[in-house]
C-alpha positions as CSV (number, residue, x, y, z in Angstrom):
1,X,70.1,61.8,145.1
2,X,66.5,61.8,143.7
3,X,65.9,64.8,141.4
4,X,62.7,66.4,140.3
5,X,63.1,68.5,137.2
6,X,60.8,71.5,136.6
7,X,60.7,73.1,133.2
8,X,58.4,73.9,130.3
9,X,59.9,75.4,127.1
10,X,62.4,73.9,124.7
11,X,65.3,75.7,126.2
12,X,65.1,73.4,129.2
13,X,65.0,70.1,127.2
14,X,68.8,69.6,126.9
15,X,69.1,69.9,130.7
16,X,66.4,67.3,131.1
17,X,68.2,65.1,128.6
18,X,71.4,65.5,130.6
19,X,69.6,64.4,133.8
20,X,68.1,61.4,132.0
21,X,71.6,60.4,130.9
22,X,73.0,61.0,134.4
23,X,70.3,58.9,136.1
24,X,71.7,55.7,137.6
25,X,75.3,57.1,137.5
26,X,76.9,57.9,140.9
27,X,73.7,57.7,142.8
28,X,71.6,60.1,140.8
29,X,68.0,59.3,140.0
30,X,65.4,61.3,138.0
31,X,62.3,61.1,140.2
32,X,60.0,62.8,137.8
33,X,59.2,65.9,135.8
34,X,57.1,69.0,136.7
35,X,55.8,71.0,133.8
36,X,52.9,73.2,132.8
37,X,49.6,71.7,131.7
38,X,48.9,70.7,128.1
39,X,47.5,73.7,126.2
40,X,45.7,74.1,122.8
41,X,48.0,74.7,119.9
42,X,47.7,75.1,116.1
43,X,44.6,75.6,114.1
44,X,43.0,72.4,115.5
45,X,43.2,73.7,119.0
46,X,44.2,70.2,120.2
47,X,45.8,70.3,123.7
48,X,49.5,69.4,123.4
49,X,52.2,69.0,126.0
50,X,54.9,71.6,126.7
51,X,58.3,70.8,125.0
52,X,59.6,69.4,128.3
53,X,56.4,67.4,128.7
54,X,56.8,65.9,125.2
55,X,60.5,65.1,126.0
56,X,59.4,63.3,129.2
57,X,56.9,61.2,127.2
58,X,59.7,60.2,124.8
59,X,61.9,59.2,127.7
60,X,59.1,57.2,129.3
61,X,58.6,55.3,126.1
62,X,62.3,54.5,126.0
63,X,62.2,53.2,129.5
64,X,59.1,51.1,128.8
65,X,60.8,49.6,125.7
66,X,63.7,48.6,128.0
67,X,61.3,47.0,130.5
68,X,61.8,49.7,133.0
69,X,59.1,51.7,134.8
70,X,58.5,55.2,133.3
71,X,59.0,58.2,135.5
72,X,55.9,60.5,136.1
73,X,55.3,63.8,134.5
74,X,53.2,66.1,136.7
75,X,51.3,68.9,135.1
76,X,49.4,70.8,137.8
77,X,47.7,74.1,137.0
78,X,48.7,75.4,140.5
79,X,51.2,74.3,143.0
80,X,48.6,73.8,145.6
81,X,48.1,71.1,148.3
82,X,47.2,68.5,145.7
83,X,50.3,69.3,143.7
84,X,52.5,69.2,146.8
85,X,51.0,65.8,147.7
86,X,51.9,64.4,144.3
87,X,55.4,65.7,144.5
88,X,55.9,64.4,148.0
89,X,54.9,60.9,146.9
90,X,58.0,60.9,144.5
91,X,60.3,61.4,147.6
92,X,62.6,63.9,145.8
93,X,65.8,65.1,147.4
94,X,66.5,68.1,145.1
95,X,64.6,70.4,142.8
96,X,66.2,71.4,139.6
97,X,64.3,74.2,137.8
98,X,64.8,75.8,134.4
99,X,62.2,78.1,132.9
100,X,59.3,76.3,134.7
101,X,57.2,79.6,134.7
102,X,55.8,79.5,138.2
103,X,56.9,80.7,141.6
104,X,57.9,78.1,144.2
105,X,56.5,78.9,147.6
106,X,58.1,77.9,150.9
107,X,55.6,75.0,151.5
108,X,56.6,73.6,148.1
109,X,60.4,74.0,148.6
110,X,60.1,72.4,152.0
111,X,59.4,69.1,150.2
112,X,63.1,68.9,149.1
113,X,65.6,68.0,151.8
114,X,68.5,69.3,149.7
115,X,66.6,72.4,148.6
116,X,66.5,73.6,145.0
117,X,68.7,75.0,142.3
118,X,67.7,77.1,139.3
119,X,69.3,77.6,135.9
120,X,69.1,81.2,134.6
121,X,70.4,82.4,131.2
122,X,72.2,85.5,132.3
123,X,75.1,86.6,134.4
124,X,73.3,87.2,137.6
125,X,72.6,89.6,139.2
126,X,72.1,91.1,135.8
127,X,68.8,90.5,134.1
128,X,66.8,88.9,136.9
129,X,63.3,88.0,135.6
130,X,61.5,86.2,132.8
131,X,63.3,87.5,129.6
132,X,67.0,87.7,130.2
133,X,67.9,86.5,126.6
134,X,65.9,89.2,124.8
135,X,67.1,91.8,127.3
136,X,70.7,91.1,126.6
137,X,70.1,91.5,122.8
138,X,68.0,94.6,123.3
139,X,70.7,96.3,125.2
140,X,73.3,95.2,122.6
141,X,75.5,93.5,125.2
142,X,78.8,92.1,124.1
143,X,78.7,89.4,126.9
144,X,76.0,87.5,128.6
145,X,76.0,84.0,130.2
146,X,74.5,81.3,132.2
147,X,74.1,81.1,136.0
148,X,73.1,78.2,138.3
149,X,71.9,79.4,141.6
150,X,70.3,78.2,144.7
151,X,66.6,78.9,144.8
152,X,65.7,81.7,147.2
153,X,62.5,83.4,148.3
154,X,63.2,86.5,146.1
155,X,63.3,85.8,142.3
156,X,66.7,85.0,140.9
157,X,68.4,86.2,144.1
158,X,70.0,83.0,145.3
159,X,73.6,82.3,145.9
160,X,75.6,81.4,142.7
161,X,76.9,77.9,142.3
162,X,78.4,78.3,138.9
163,X,78.5,80.7,135.9
164,X,79.7,80.6,132.4
165,X,80.2,83.4,129.9
166,X,78.6,83.6,126.5
167,X,80.2,86.2,124.2
168,X,77.9,88.0,121.8
169,X,78.7,89.1,118.2
170,X,75.7,91.3,117.6
171,X,74.0,88.9,115.2
172,X,72.3,86.6,117.7
173,X,68.5,86.2,117.8
174,X,66.6,85.2,120.9
175,X,66.2,81.8,119.3
176,X,69.8,81.2,118.5
177,X,71.1,82.6,121.8
178,X,68.5,80.4,123.6
179,X,70.0,77.4,121.8
180,X,73.5,78.3,123.0
181,X,72.3,78.8,126.5
182,X,70.4,75.5,126.5
183,X,73.5,73.5,125.5
184,X,75.7,75.4,128.0
185,X,73.2,74.5,130.7
186,X,73.2,70.8,129.8
187,X,77.0,70.8,130.1
188,X,77.2,72.8,133.3
189,X,74.4,71.1,135.3
190,X,76.0,67.7,135.7
191,X,79.2,69.3,137.1
192,X,77.2,71.3,139.6
193,X,75.2,68.2,140.7
194,X,78.4,66.3,141.1
195,X,79.9,69.0,143.3
196,X,76.7,69.0,145.4
197,X,76.7,65.3,145.8
198,X,80.4,65.3,146.8
199,X,79.9,68.2,149.2
200,X,82.4,70.4,147.4
201,X,80.0,72.9,145.9
202,X,80.9,76.5,146.8
203,X,78.1,79.1,146.6
204,X,78.8,82.9,146.6
205,X,76.2,85.5,147.4
206,X,75.0,87.9,144.7
207,X,75.7,91.6,144.9
208,X,72.1,92.7,145.1
209,X,73.1,96.3,144.6
210,X,74.1,95.5,141.1
211,X,70.8,93.7,140.2
212,X,69.0,94.6,137.0
213,X,65.6,93.3,136.0
214,X,63.7,92.4,132.8
215,X,59.9,92.0,132.4
216,X,57.6,89.8,130.5
217,X,57.1,90.5,126.8
218,X,53.7,91.0,125.0
219,X,52.7,91.0,121.4
220,X,52.4,94.8,121.6
221,X,56.2,95.1,122.4
222,X,56.9,94.0,118.8
223,X,55.4,97.2,117.3
224,X,58.2,99.2,115.6
225,X,58.6,102.8,116.7
226,X,60.4,104.2,113.6
227,X,61.5,107.3,115.5
228,X,64.0,105.0,117.3
229,X,67.5,104.6,115.9
230,X,68.2,102.0,113.2
231,X,70.5,100.2,115.7
232,X,67.8,100.0,118.3
233,X,65.2,98.6,115.8
234,X,67.7,96.1,114.4
235,X,68.3,94.8,118.0
236,X,64.6,94.5,118.5
237,X,64.2,92.5,115.4
238,X,66.7,90.0,116.7
239,X,65.6,90.1,120.3
240,X,61.9,89.4,119.4
241,X,62.8,86.5,117.1
242,X,61.0,84.0,117.3
243,X,58.5,85.8,119.6
244,X,56.7,88.2,119.6
245,X,58.4,89.4,116.3
246,X,58.7,93.0,115.2
247,X,56.0,94.5,113.1
248,X,54.7,97.7,111.6
249,X,51.7,98.6,109.4
250,X,51.2,99.6,105.8
251,X,47.9,100.5,104.3
252,X,46.1,99.1,107.3
253,X,47.9,95.7,107.1
254,X,50.2,94.3,109.6
255,X,53.7,93.8,108.2
256,X,56.4,91.8,110.0
257,X,60.1,92.6,109.6
258,X,61.6,89.2,110.3
259,X,65.3,90.0,109.4
260,X,67.1,93.3,109.2
261,X,70.5,94.8,109.3
262,X,72.4,98.0,109.2
263,X,73.7,99.2,105.8
264,X,77.2,99.8,107.2
265,X,77.5,96.1,108.1
266,X,77.4,93.1,105.8
267,X,74.5,90.6,105.9
268,X,75.2,87.3,107.8
269,X,77.5,85.2,105.7
270,X,78.8,88.1,103.6
271,X,82.2,89.7,103.8
272,X,82.8,93.4,104.3
273,X,83.8,93.7,100.6
274,X,80.3,92.5,99.7
275,X,78.4,95.1,101.6
276,X,77.4,97.2,98.6
277,X,76.5,100.8,99.5
278,X,78.0,100.6,103.0
279,X,77.4,103.5,105.2
280,X,74.3,104.8,103.2
281,X,72.2,107.2,105.2
282,X,69.4,109.6,104.1
283,X,69.7,113.3,105.0
284,X,68.8,113.7,108.6
285,X,65.5,115.6,109.2
286,X,64.4,115.5,105.6
287,X,62.5,112.2,105.4
288,X,60.0,111.1,108.0
289,X,60.9,108.0,110.0
290,X,59.3,104.9,108.4
291,X,59.8,106.2,104.9
292,X,60.9,103.4,102.4
293,X,63.9,105.0,100.7
294,X,64.9,102.4,98.1
295,X,67.0,99.2,97.9
296,X,70.6,98.2,98.3
297,X,71.2,95.2,96.1
298,X,73.2,93.4,98.9
299,X,71.5,94.8,102.0
300,X,67.8,94.9,101.3
301,X,65.0,97.4,101.5
302,X,66.3,100.7,103.1
303,X,64.0,102.4,105.6
304,X,64.5,105.7,107.3
305,X,64.5,105.7,111.1
306,X,64.9,108.4,113.7
307,X,68.6,108.0,113.3
308,X,70.2,106.1,110.5
309,X,68.8,103.6,108.0
310,X,67.5,100.1,108.5
311,X,67.9,97.4,105.8
312,X,64.9,95.0,105.9
313,X,65.9,91.6,104.5
314,X,62.9,89.4,105.2
315,X,59.3,90.5,105.4
316,X,55.9,89.0,105.8
317,X,52.3,90.4,105.6
318,X,50.0,88.9,108.2
319,X,48.6,85.5,107.0
320,X,51.0,85.5,104.1
321,X,54.3,83.7,103.4
322,X,57.6,85.1,104.7
323,X,59.6,86.4,101.7
324,X,63.1,87.7,101.2
325,X,63.2,91.3,100.2
326,X,63.5,90.8,96.5
327,X,60.6,88.4,96.3
328,X,58.6,90.7,98.5
329,X,59.1,93.7,96.2
330,X,58.0,91.7,93.2
331,X,54.5,91.7,94.7
332,X,54.7,95.2,96.2
333,X,55.9,97.4,93.4
334,X,54.5,100.6,95.0
335,X,56.4,99.9,98.3
336,X,59.3,102.2,97.6
337,X,58.4,105.7,98.7
338,X,55.6,104.6,101.0
339,X,55.7,105.4,104.7
340,X,55.4,102.5,107.2
341,X,53.5,102.9,110.5
342,X,51.7,106.0,109.3
């Protein structure tokens, strides 16, 4: 079975690594990699490959060092006729996709005799779309998961080949949850491919009536609305880490809130006995949302919200270093009592 892997961001790299390790075993072969084009990054603006593209380069170097031919990495800007011709030349049997970032049309999928499968980091049919990991955190789910589905014409609607649960403890960030999902995918994918090769794979249709959807994020989504509850804002801080990050303004400057918590729960790594002034809340309706109330020596800088108090633990002014709350206050002595976002 010749497999073409399609992916772009870092979450897909462990699955590519699993395929690379599987190649040559039980008739599996990695025909090539499909990823997005190189793009300018950093201050230099030098074009750099996607994380999947960089991993493909490393694997090709290892093959070359072993005297074996490298496998190609295709980086088309569009899945047009030229891209289809390049893919067809690889003679792939199956497409495996994980966060590639483009829609596969019927002409493209027709290139694969065995069709295609897609890895999606949610328990489908929940959270179809591009941002299932932030969506699960934003909605403060206690459980999410990973699905491997057959590719279908409608986004994330294909029959389910395998699923695995991922319990959530309420402290995950999009980055940490993405790492968990990436490793789960790398473990689950070889089992699904083995079942497909053996003809024992069982696919079950999704209940489309239970489908929920999530949309693309933008930088503007990170703007904090202090009239929301503290629990909602804390979830947004975690859901938007590492991107687009949550931010507010103070004195015309953009201020990022990088880590936060709720005063009635201990910081990560602390026990409940260490929580300081647990349960602190300002009188409702007295102070405007966004008002900086004071500090809790174990929790951080306390900020009034529309309901409850948020404890900011790591902050960063635009173009400045990220600082823990104590170091931040050393350089912002008039911060207490100010109102953020005003």
